[in-house]
LOPATI-571229 format. One record per residue (C-alpha): z, x, y. Coordinates in pm, 1 decimal. Example, Ala and Ser with C-alpha at 12.3 -4.5 7.8 and 13.67 -1.06 7.14 Angstrom:
// LOPATI-571229
<rec><z>780.0</z><x>1230.0</x><y>-450.0</y></rec>
<rec><z>714.0</z><x>1367.0</x><y>-106.0</y></rec>
//
This chain:
// LOPATI-571229
<rec><z>-9710.7</z><x>11679.9</x><y>3585.2</y></rec>
<rec><z>-9937.4</z><x>11572.1</x><y>3360.8</y></rec>
<rec><z>-9947.0</z><x>11263.6</x><y>3143.0</y></rec>
<rec><z>-9769.0</z><x>11383.1</x><y>2844.3</y></rec>
<rec><z>-9480.1</z><x>11461.2</x><y>3112.0</y></rec>
<rec><z>-9500.2</z><x>11100.8</x><y>3203.1</y></rec>
<rec><z>-9472.7</z><x>10956.5</x><y>2870.9</y></rec>
<rec><z>-9108.2</z><x>11179.4</x><y>2781.8</y></rec>
<rec><z>-8994.5</z><x>11018.6</x><y>3085.4</y></rec>
<rec><z>-9119.1</z><x>10647.5</x><y>2998.3</y></rec>
<rec><z>-9025.9</z><x>10695.3</x><y>2722.8</y></rec>
<rec><z>-8648.1</z><x>10836.2</x><y>2832.0</y></rec>
<rec><z>-8641.1</z><x>10525.5</x><y>3075.0</y></rec>
<rec><z>-8685.0</z><x>10289.4</x><y>2774.1</y></rec>
<rec><z>-8369.4</z><x>10411.4</x><y>2639.4</y></rec>
<rec><z>-8172.1</z><x>10414.4</x><y>2939.2</y></rec>
<rec><z>-8287.2</z><x>10056.6</x><y>2994.6</y></rec>
<rec><z>-8066.8</z><x>9997.2</x><y>2633.3</y></rec>
<rec><z>-7854.0</z><x>10210.7</x><y>2739.8</y></rec>
<rec><z>-7772.4</z><x>9934.9</x><y>3035.4</y></rec>
<rec><z>-7734.3</z><x>9643.5</x><y>2807.0</y></rec>
<rec><z>-7528.8</z><x>9868.9</x><y>2615.7</y></rec>
<rec><z>-7296.2</z><x>9918.0</x><y>2934.2</y></rec>
<rec><z>-7262.4</z><x>9499.0</x><y>3010.0</y></rec>
<rec><z>-7275.8</z><x>9402.2</x><y>2637.3</y></rec>
<rec><z>-6975.4</z><x>9608.6</x><y>2539.4</y></rec>
<rec><z>-7091.5</z><x>9594.1</x><y>2182.1</y></rec>
<rec><z>-6849.8</z><x>9937.4</x><y>2035.5</y></rec>
<rec><z>-6485.7</z><x>9986.0</x><y>2035.6</y></rec>
<rec><z>-6274.6</z><x>10264.9</x><y>1974.1</y></rec>
<rec><z>-6388.8</z><x>10604.7</x><y>1906.2</y></rec>
<rec><z>-6792.4</z><x>10456.4</x><y>1888.6</y></rec>
<rec><z>-6702.9</z><x>10330.7</x><y>2254.2</y></rec>
<rec><z>-6560.4</z><x>10589.9</x><y>2422.1</y></rec>
<rec><z>-6853.9</z><x>10823.2</x><y>2266.1</y></rec>
<rec><z>-7161.6</z><x>10620.4</x><y>2326.6</y></rec>
<rec><z>-7038.8</z><x>10425.8</x><y>2631.5</y></rec>
<rec><z>-6829.3</z><x>10583.2</x><y>2805.3</y></rec>
<rec><z>-6998.0</z><x>10964.4</x><y>2731.2</y></rec>
<rec><z>-7384.5</z><x>10831.7</x><y>2717.5</y></rec>
<rec><z>-7453.3</z><x>10508.2</x><y>2848.4</y></rec>
<rec><z>-7288.8</z><x>10582.3</x><y>3202.7</y></rec>
<rec><z>-7575.1</z><x>10875.8</x><y>3230.3</y></rec>
<rec><z>-7806.5</z><x>10542.0</x><y>3229.7</y></rec>
<rec><z>-7821.7</z><x>10423.0</x><y>3609.3</y></rec>
<rec><z>-7799.5</z><x>10836.4</x><y>3757.5</y></rec>
<rec><z>-8070.8</z><x>10880.4</x><y>3603.4</y></rec>
<rec><z>-8249.3</z><x>10572.1</x><y>3705.6</y></rec>
<rec><z>-8175.3</z><x>10702.4</x><y>4076.4</y></rec>
<rec><z>-8320.6</z><x>11027.7</x><y>4005.6</y></rec>
<rec><z>-8649.9</z><x>10935.9</x><y>3787.2</y></rec>
<rec><z>-8694.0</z><x>10711.7</x><y>4078.3</y></rec>
<rec><z>-8629.2</z><x>10935.6</x><y>4333.2</y></rec>
<rec><z>-8836.1</z><x>11209.3</x><y>4120.8</y></rec>
<rec><z>-9210.0</z><x>10945.5</x><y>4131.4</y></rec>
<rec><z>-9153.3</z><x>10887.3</x><y>4459.0</y></rec>
<rec><z>-9090.8</z><x>11190.0</x><y>4624.7</y></rec>
<rec><z>-9322.1</z><x>11455.1</x><y>4400.9</y></rec>
<rec><z>-9675.5</z><x>11301.8</x><y>4632.1</y></rec>
<rec><z>-9476.3</z><x>11360.3</x><y>4932.4</y></rec>
<rec><z>-9493.6</z><x>11013.7</x><y>5069.9</y></rec>
<rec><z>-9593.2</z><x>10924.4</x><y>5421.8</y></rec>
<rec><z>-9477.3</z><x>10641.3</x><y>5658.6</y></rec>
<rec><z>-9728.3</z><x>10492.4</x><y>5499.7</y></rec>
<rec><z>-9582.9</z><x>10575.9</x><y>5142.6</y></rec>
<rec><z>-9239.1</z><x>10462.7</x><y>5255.8</y></rec>
<rec><z>-9332.8</z><x>10127.0</x><y>5343.7</y></rec>
<rec><z>-9484.8</z><x>10025.7</x><y>5051.2</y></rec>
<rec><z>-9242.1</z><x>10151.8</x><y>4817.2</y></rec>
<rec><z>-8997.7</z><x>9905.6</x><y>5063.6</y></rec>
<rec><z>-9232.4</z><x>9650.5</x><y>5045.4</y></rec>
<rec><z>-9227.4</z><x>9658.5</x><y>4659.5</y></rec>
<rec><z>-8875.4</z><x>9659.7</x><y>4649.0</y></rec>
<rec><z>-8812.3</z><x>9349.2</x><y>4857.5</y></rec>
<rec><z>-9070.8</z><x>9161.2</x><y>4738.8</y></rec>
<rec><z>-8859.3</z><x>9224.3</x><y>4340.3</y></rec>
<rec><z>-8538.8</z><x>9172.8</x><y>4563.6</y></rec>
<rec><z>-8672.6</z><x>8849.9</x><y>4709.5</y></rec>
<rec><z>-8780.7</z><x>8696.5</x><y>4369.4</y></rec>
<rec><z>-8530.0</z><x>8768.7</x><y>4185.0</y></rec>
<rec><z>-8248.5</z><x>8652.7</x><y>4453.6</y></rec>
<rec><z>-8426.1</z><x>8236.2</x><y>4463.6</y></rec>
<rec><z>-8426.2</z><x>8313.5</x><y>4096.0</y></rec>
<rec><z>-8090.7</z><x>8350.5</x><y>4139.5</y></rec>
<rec><z>-7967.8</z><x>8140.6</x><y>4409.8</y></rec>
<rec><z>-7835.7</z><x>7858.0</x><y>4294.1</y></rec>
<rec><z>-7556.0</z><x>8029.6</x><y>4113.1</y></rec>
<rec><z>-7525.6</z><x>8241.7</x><y>4390.1</y></rec>
<rec><z>-7447.8</z><x>7927.6</x><y>4602.6</y></rec>
<rec><z>-7171.3</z><x>7775.2</x><y>4289.2</y></rec>
<rec><z>-6996.9</z><x>8096.9</x><y>4189.9</y></rec>
<rec><z>-7041.2</z><x>8349.2</x><y>4493.4</y></rec>
<rec><z>-7048.5</z><x>8091.0</x><y>4806.6</y></rec>
<rec><z>-6973.8</z><x>8342.5</x><y>5135.8</y></rec>
<rec><z>-6723.4</z><x>8310.3</x><y>5398.1</y></rec>
<rec><z>-6903.8</z><x>8335.1</x><y>5657.6</y></rec>
<rec><z>-7267.2</z><x>8481.2</x><y>5730.5</y></rec>
<rec><z>-7068.1</z><x>8849.5</x><y>5802.1</y></rec>
<rec><z>-6980.1</z><x>8842.3</x><y>5458.7</y></rec>
<rec><z>-7347.6</z><x>8703.0</x><y>5303.2</y></rec>
<rec><z>-7519.7</z><x>8991.6</x><y>5508.5</y></rec>
<rec><z>-7234.6</z><x>9230.7</x><y>5363.5</y></rec>
<rec><z>-7342.9</z><x>9126.4</x><y>4996.3</y></rec>
<rec><z>-7732.8</z><x>9121.0</x><y>5090.2</y></rec>
<rec><z>-7719.0</z><x>9524.8</x><y>5231.2</y></rec>
<rec><z>-7350.6</z><x>9705.2</x><y>5090.6</y></rec>
<rec><z>-7304.2</z><x>9462.5</x><y>4771.4</y></rec>
<rec><z>-7459.0</z><x>9170.4</x><y>4550.5</y></rec>
<rec><z>-7602.7</z><x>8876.5</x><y>4613.2</y></rec>
<rec><z>-7677.1</z><x>8901.0</x><y>4173.0</y></rec>
<rec><z>-7626.4</z><x>9071.9</x><y>3866.4</y></rec>
<rec><z>-7823.4</z><x>9430.2</x><y>3975.3</y></rec>
<rec><z>-7890.9</z><x>9369.5</x><y>4292.3</y></rec>
<rec><z>-7673.1</z><x>9687.3</x><y>4445.1</y></rec>
<rec><z>-7920.2</z><x>9910.9</x><y>4276.7</y></rec>
<rec><z>-8226.5</z><x>9791.3</x><y>4423.0</y></rec>
<rec><z>-8055.1</z><x>9756.9</x><y>4758.3</y></rec>
<rec><z>-7891.0</z><x>10129.6</x><y>4722.6</y></rec>
<rec><z>-8284.6</z><x>10254.7</x><y>4606.5</y></rec>
<rec><z>-8394.4</z><x>10126.4</x><y>4875.0</y></rec>
<rec><z>-8148.9</z><x>10211.3</x><y>5139.7</y></rec>
<rec><z>-8102.1</z><x>10606.5</x><y>4951.6</y></rec>
<rec><z>-8480.4</z><x>10674.0</x><y>4970.8</y></rec>
<rec><z>-8498.0</z><x>10550.2</x><y>5337.1</y></rec>
<rec><z>-8212.8</z><x>10746.2</x><y>5433.5</y></rec>
<rec><z>-8281.7</z><x>11086.7</x><y>5242.4</y></rec>
<rec><z>-8667.2</z><x>11031.5</x><y>5339.7</y></rec>
<rec><z>-8567.5</z><x>11031.0</x><y>5744.3</y></rec>
<rec><z>-8243.0</z><x>11305.8</x><y>5726.3</y></rec>
<rec><z>-8466.4</z><x>11504.7</x><y>5535.2</y></rec>
<rec><z>-8697.6</z><x>11613.1</x><y>5774.3</y></rec>
<rec><z>-8452.5</z><x>11775.8</x><y>5994.7</y></rec>
<rec><z>-8115.8</z><x>11856.9</x><y>5695.2</y></rec>
<rec><z>-8253.8</z><x>12128.3</x><y>5424.0</y></rec>
<rec><z>-8231.3</z><x>11914.6</x><y>5093.5</y></rec>
<rec><z>-7921.0</z><x>12130.3</x><y>4894.0</y></rec>
<rec><z>-7680.2</z><x>12047.3</x><y>5233.2</y></rec>
<rec><z>-7790.2</z><x>11671.9</x><y>5174.4</y></rec>
<rec><z>-7704.5</z><x>11736.8</x><y>4786.9</y></rec>
<rec><z>-7348.3</z><x>11845.7</x><y>4881.3</y></rec>
<rec><z>-7290.5</z><x>11572.5</x><y>5112.5</y></rec>
<rec><z>-7417.1</z><x>11321.3</x><y>4833.4</y></rec>
<rec><z>-7166.1</z><x>11446.6</x><y>4598.3</y></rec>
<rec><z>-6916.1</z><x>11493.5</x><y>4865.1</y></rec>
<rec><z>-6983.5</z><x>11075.1</x><y>4994.6</y></rec>
<rec><z>-6947.9</z><x>10992.7</x><y>4600.9</y></rec>
<rec><z>-6644.2</z><x>11183.9</x><y>4584.0</y></rec>
<rec><z>-6538.0</z><x>10949.1</x><y>4885.2</y></rec>
<rec><z>-6627.8</z><x>10636.2</x><y>4771.0</y></rec>
<rec><z>-6417.6</z><x>10699.9</x><y>4396.1</y></rec>
<rec><z>-6154.8</z><x>10849.2</x><y>4542.0</y></rec>
<rec><z>-6088.9</z><x>10585.9</x><y>4862.0</y></rec>
<rec><z>-5771.4</z><x>10298.1</x><y>4750.1</y></rec>
<rec><z>-6016.5</z><x>9970.9</x><y>4684.7</y></rec>
<rec><z>-6160.2</z><x>10141.5</x><y>4451.3</y></rec>
<rec><z>-5977.4</z><x>10051.4</x><y>4058.1</y></rec>
<rec><z>-5904.9</z><x>10428.4</x><y>4028.2</y></rec>
<rec><z>-5900.8</z><x>10548.1</x><y>4333.2</y></rec>
<rec><z>-5484.8</z><x>10745.5</x><y>4348.9</y></rec>
<rec><z>-5289.3</z><x>10472.7</x><y>4599.5</y></rec>
<rec><z>-5139.0</z><x>10746.0</x><y>4753.7</y></rec>
<rec><z>-5451.3</z><x>10840.3</x><y>4967.6</y></rec>
<rec><z>-5460.1</z><x>10532.0</x><y>5114.6</y></rec>
<rec><z>-5543.7</z><x>10688.9</x><y>5461.8</y></rec>
<rec><z>-5866.1</z><x>10692.2</x><y>5359.9</y></rec>
<rec><z>-5888.6</z><x>10258.8</x><y>5349.1</y></rec>
<rec><z>-5910.4</z><x>10267.5</x><y>5739.4</y></rec>
<rec><z>-6221.7</z><x>10496.2</x><y>5670.3</y></rec>
<rec><z>-6351.3</z><x>10306.4</x><y>5365.9</y></rec>
<rec><z>-6449.8</z><x>9944.5</x><y>5557.5</y></rec>
<rec><z>-6721.4</z><x>9736.7</x><y>5411.0</y></rec>
<rec><z>-6941.4</z><x>9876.8</x><y>5707.9</y></rec>
<rec><z>-6999.2</z><x>10174.0</x><y>5460.9</y></rec>
<rec><z>-6925.0</z><x>10047.7</x><y>5117.1</y></rec>
<rec><z>-7175.8</z><x>10005.8</x><y>4936.8</y></rec>
<rec><z>-7427.0</z><x>10119.0</x><y>4675.4</y></rec>
<rec><z>-7607.8</z><x>10352.5</x><y>4817.7</y></rec>
<rec><z>-7287.1</z><x>10622.5</x><y>4810.1</y></rec>
<rec><z>-7372.0</z><x>10576.9</x><y>4483.9</y></rec>
<rec><z>-7700.7</z><x>10614.3</x><y>4474.9</y></rec>
<rec><z>-7740.6</z><x>10881.8</x><y>4750.3</y></rec>
<rec><z>-7698.2</z><x>11176.0</x><y>4540.2</y></rec>
<rec><z>-7890.0</z><x>11094.8</x><y>4262.4</y></rec>
<rec><z>-8221.1</z><x>11007.9</x><y>4500.7</y></rec>
<rec><z>-8152.6</z><x>11334.6</x><y>4648.6</y></rec>
<rec><z>-8169.9</z><x>11506.2</x><y>4317.2</y></rec>
<rec><z>-8457.1</z><x>11365.3</x><y>4213.5</y></rec>
<rec><z>-8641.9</z><x>11462.4</x><y>4589.8</y></rec>
<rec><z>-8521.8</z><x>11819.6</x><y>4492.1</y></rec>
<rec><z>-8700.7</z><x>11825.8</x><y>4145.7</y></rec>
<rec><z>-8993.5</z><x>11654.6</x><y>4285.3</y></rec>
<rec><z>-9065.1</z><x>12012.6</x><y>4523.4</y></rec>
<rec><z>-9092.6</z><x>12321.8</x><y>4391.2</y></rec>
<rec><z>-8877.8</z><x>12656.0</x><y>4378.3</y></rec>
<rec><z>-8523.7</z><x>12428.0</x><y>4424.5</y></rec>
<rec><z>-8412.1</z><x>12468.6</x><y>4043.4</y></rec>
<rec><z>-8480.0</z><x>12831.4</x><y>3903.6</y></rec>
<rec><z>-8606.7</z><x>12878.2</x><y>3563.6</y></rec>
<rec><z>-8294.0</z><x>13072.6</x><y>3439.1</y></rec>
<rec><z>-8083.0</z><x>12749.8</x><y>3617.3</y></rec>
<rec><z>-8240.1</z><x>12510.2</x><y>3347.4</y></rec>
<rec><z>-7994.3</z><x>12594.8</x><y>3056.9</y></rec>
<rec><z>-7680.3</z><x>12594.1</x><y>2897.5</y></rec>
<rec><z>-7601.4</z><x>12794.9</x><y>3213.4</y></rec>
<rec><z>-7689.7</z><x>12526.8</x><y>3500.9</y></rec>
<rec><z>-7525.1</z><x>12288.6</x><y>3339.3</y></rec>
<rec><z>-7184.7</z><x>12545.8</x><y>3343.4</y></rec>
<rec><z>-7290.8</z><x>12655.4</x><y>3661.2</y></rec>
<rec><z>-7302.9</z><x>12289.3</x><y>3776.0</y></rec>
<rec><z>-6975.5</z><x>12248.9</x><y>3630.5</y></rec>
<rec><z>-6785.9</z><x>12443.3</x><y>3856.2</y></rec>
<rec><z>-7000.1</z><x>12343.2</x><y>4167.4</y></rec>
<rec><z>-6997.3</z><x>11964.1</x><y>4157.3</y></rec>
<rec><z>-6691.2</z><x>11946.4</x><y>3936.5</y></rec>
<rec><z>-6471.4</z><x>12128.8</x><y>4138.2</y></rec>
<rec><z>-6350.7</z><x>11890.9</x><y>4381.9</y></rec>
<rec><z>-6288.5</z><x>11620.4</x><y>4110.9</y></rec>
<rec><z>-6065.7</z><x>11854.6</x><y>3916.4</y></rec>
<rec><z>-5873.5</z><x>11932.1</x><y>4298.8</y></rec>
<rec><z>-5866.7</z><x>11521.0</x><y>4334.7</y></rec>
<rec><z>-5696.9</z><x>11485.2</x><y>3984.1</y></rec>
<rec><z>-5457.6</z><x>11702.9</x><y>4038.4</y></rec>
<rec><z>-5298.2</z><x>11477.7</x><y>4284.7</y></rec>
<rec><z>-5412.9</z><x>11133.8</x><y>4147.8</y></rec>
<rec><z>-5335.7</z><x>10900.0</x><y>3850.0</y></rec>
<rec><z>-5686.4</z><x>10766.2</x><y>3850.4</y></rec>
<rec><z>-5805.7</z><x>11162.2</x><y>3759.9</y></rec>
<rec><z>-6007.2</z><x>11046.5</x><y>3487.8</y></rec>
<rec><z>-6266.3</z><x>10815.4</x><y>3602.7</y></rec>
<rec><z>-6301.3</z><x>10988.8</x><y>3925.8</y></rec>
<rec><z>-6380.6</z><x>11335.0</x><y>3722.4</y></rec>
<rec><z>-6610.0</z><x>11110.0</x><y>3479.8</y></rec>
<rec><z>-6830.1</z><x>11003.5</x><y>3786.8</y></rec>
<rec><z>-6863.7</z><x>11381.9</x><y>3927.8</y></rec>
<rec><z>-6909.8</z><x>11515.6</x><y>3607.9</y></rec>
<rec><z>-7247.6</z><x>11274.5</x><y>3603.7</y></rec>
<rec><z>-7444.0</z><x>11486.6</x><y>3905.7</y></rec>
<rec><z>-7482.4</z><x>11779.0</x><y>3669.2</y></rec>
<rec><z>-7520.0</z><x>11607.7</x><y>3327.9</y></rec>
<rec><z>-7800.6</z><x>11391.8</x><y>3474.4</y></rec>
<rec><z>-7992.4</z><x>11642.3</x><y>3619.3</y></rec>
<rec><z>-7969.1</z><x>11822.1</x><y>3348.9</y></rec>
<rec><z>-8079.7</z><x>11577.3</x><y>3126.0</y></rec>
<rec><z>-8369.1</z><x>11486.8</x><y>3344.3</y></rec>
<rec><z>-8539.4</z><x>11856.6</x><y>3331.9</y></rec>
<rec><z>-8486.2</z><x>11839.6</x><y>2975.8</y></rec>
<rec><z>-8715.1</z><x>11559.9</x><y>2983.5</y></rec>
<rec><z>-8948.0</z><x>11677.3</x><y>3196.8</y></rec>
<rec><z>-8949.1</z><x>12026.0</x><y>3015.5</y></rec>
<rec><z>-9014.8</z><x>11814.8</x><y>2700.4</y></rec>
<rec><z>-9397.8</z><x>11664.1</x><y>2624.4</y></rec>
<rec><z>-9414.3</z><x>11332.1</x><y>2418.2</y></rec>
<rec><z>-9768.0</z><x>11265.4</x><y>2241.5</y></rec>
<rec><z>-9649.6</z><x>10943.5</x><y>2135.5</y></rec>
<rec><z>-9708.1</z><x>10634.8</x><y>2419.1</y></rec>
<rec><z>-9474.9</z><x>10325.7</x><y>2506.4</y></rec>
<rec><z>-9679.9</z><x>10004.1</x><y>2373.3</y></rec>
<rec><z>-9623.9</z><x>9798.2</x><y>2700.8</y></rec>
<rec><z>-9891.3</z><x>9521.6</x><y>2650.5</y></rec>
<rec><z>-9652.7</z><x>9488.6</x><y>2363.2</y></rec>
<rec><z>-9369.5</z><x>9525.9</x><y>2494.9</y></rec>
//
């Protein structure tokens, strides 16, 4: 990947960061909120997962590289955890050690901490599994995991008549890595060679992805009252993948002024 492609990715990450702020600030109302926030901004977090996985896996990392990656994430997490510790102790005091461990590993202890743990855990899982399991199978498994995560009763959008899933969806599996898994696999696949033929990189790819990835969500939509969020979440998979491919195929001649920023 040449430096201009990296510039394209840097610019995209900068835009995605602004979109993440927009999600939390919620500055729009009505149609503008639907189009900008629900339409475009929701791509931001999945894009960060794909981009991070792409940058990590494109160098065919070994165990040493994985340890280095994990150390960097842990240091970043540790710094912000200490910084936010007073807030956590005052407003989110855990009722037990088990609850704290769950928040630390599978939930959130501060702001966006779930993203760091999800990225770390998902990357480690995929690095290990990909040695034995085909990437396409991992992509399918990740899509089903994301569907399960959004279909189970603890989710606000979940259909209540699927309450039998509550027994499966317990604290031991409920975590951000379930949202990240499929995107990290996609980033790894894009970083590889020959996984996405050129003929599938245009509009045809998007339509193909809608049929393959969207079908389970469409089926669930027929039997649920929380179909919109579930369908929206599943459609983020092909939309984010196509967005990433588009960015990598278009070079940028400008550089972000990191020193000034």
